C-alpha positions as CSV (number, residue, x, y, z in Angstrom):
1,M,84.9,77.2,-47.0
2,P,83.6,79.5,-44.2
3,L,85.2,82.8,-43.4
4,G,87.4,82.6,-40.3
5,P,88.6,79.8,-38.3
6,A,86.7,76.5,-38.8
7,C,87.0,72.8,-37.7
8,P,89.1,71.0,-40.5
9,N,86.7,68.0,-40.2
10,C,83.2,69.4,-40.3
11,A,83.8,73.0,-41.3
12,R,81.9,74.4,-38.3
13,R,83.1,77.7,-37.1
14,V,85.1,78.0,-33.9
15,P,83.6,80.2,-31.1
16,F,85.3,83.7,-31.1
17,G,86.3,83.3,-27.4
18,R,88.4,80.3,-28.5
19,T,90.4,82.3,-30.9
20,Q,91.4,84.8,-28.4
21,W,91.9,83.1,-25.2
22,N,93.5,79.8,-24.0
23,L,95.6,79.6,-27.2
24,G,97.6,76.4,-27.5
25,K,94.9,74.4,-25.3
26,P,92.9,71.7,-26.9
27,F,89.1,72.1,-27.0
28,A,86.4,70.1,-28.4
29,C,84.7,71.3,-31.8
30,P,81.0,72.2,-31.1
31,G,79.9,70.3,-34.2
32,C,82.0,67.0,-34.2
33,E,83.7,66.8,-30.9
34,T,87.2,66.5,-32.6
35,S,90.0,67.8,-30.3
36,L,91.2,71.0,-31.9
37,V,93.9,73.6,-30.9
38,I,94.9,77.0,-32.0
39,P,98.7,77.3,-32.0
40,K,100.1,80.1,-30.0
41,S,102.6,80.7,-32.9
42,N,99.7,81.9,-35.0
43,A,98.8,84.8,-32.7
44,L,102.3,85.7,-32.2
45,T,103.0,85.8,-36.0
46,L,99.9,88.1,-36.4
47,G,100.4,90.2,-33.5
48,L,104.0,90.9,-34.7
49,G,102.8,91.9,-38.1
50,L,100.4,94.5,-36.6
51,L,103.2,95.8,-34.4
52,A,105.5,96.2,-37.4
53,I,102.9,98.1,-39.3
54,F,102.2,100.5,-36.4
55,W,105.9,101.0,-35.8
56,L,106.5,101.8,-39.5
57,Y,103.7,104.2,-39.9
58,R,103.4,105.9,-36.4
59,D,105.2,109.0,-37.4
60,R,103.5,109.2,-41.0
61,F,99.9,108.9,-40.0
62,P,98.1,112.4,-40.3
63,P,97.9,114.4,-37.1
64,E,94.3,115.5,-38.0
65,W,93.3,111.9,-37.8
66,G,94.6,111.6,-34.3
67,G,98.2,110.8,-34.9
68,Q,99.5,107.5,-33.2
69,F,96.2,107.1,-31.3
70,G,94.2,107.3,-34.6
71,L,96.5,104.8,-36.1
72,F,96.1,102.5,-33.2
73,A,92.3,102.7,-33.5
74,L,92.3,102.1,-37.1
75,M,94.5,99.1,-36.7
76,M,92.2,97.6,-33.9
77,I,89.2,98.3,-36.1
78,V,90.8,96.6,-39.3
79,G,93.3,94.3,-37.7
80,L,91.1,92.4,-35.3
81,P,88.7,91.1,-37.9
82,V,91.6,90.5,-40.4
83,T,93.5,88.5,-37.7
84,W,90.5,86.5,-36.7
85,A,89.9,85.6,-40.4
86,L,93.5,84.4,-40.8
87,T,93.4,82.3,-37.7
88,R,94.0,78.7,-38.3
89,V,92.7,75.7,-36.3
90,R,94.5,72.3,-36.3
91,V,93.4,69.0,-34.8
92,A,95.3,68.4,-31.6
93,R,97.9,65.9,-31.6
94,G,97.1,62.6,-29.8
95,S,93.3,62.7,-30.7
């Protein structure tokens, strides 16, 4: 199983741009032409998780490391690849 979002039929990785923009809109798999969709709820859940982590640790992050700005930067550096890896792709209904 490849790391990151992949087509459930052919296991080919979904292009990065499809995991970030036009969520909820069907698109064709580059490998097998199956109609796929990335649910908006997936991005919402992962985004709320990152927001909760930031909110809980914003006052505890060391000021020597940049305080809240340092925490935000660290979350982007770590959070973006993690959310990409956890993104799930589904076959679009009606296809």
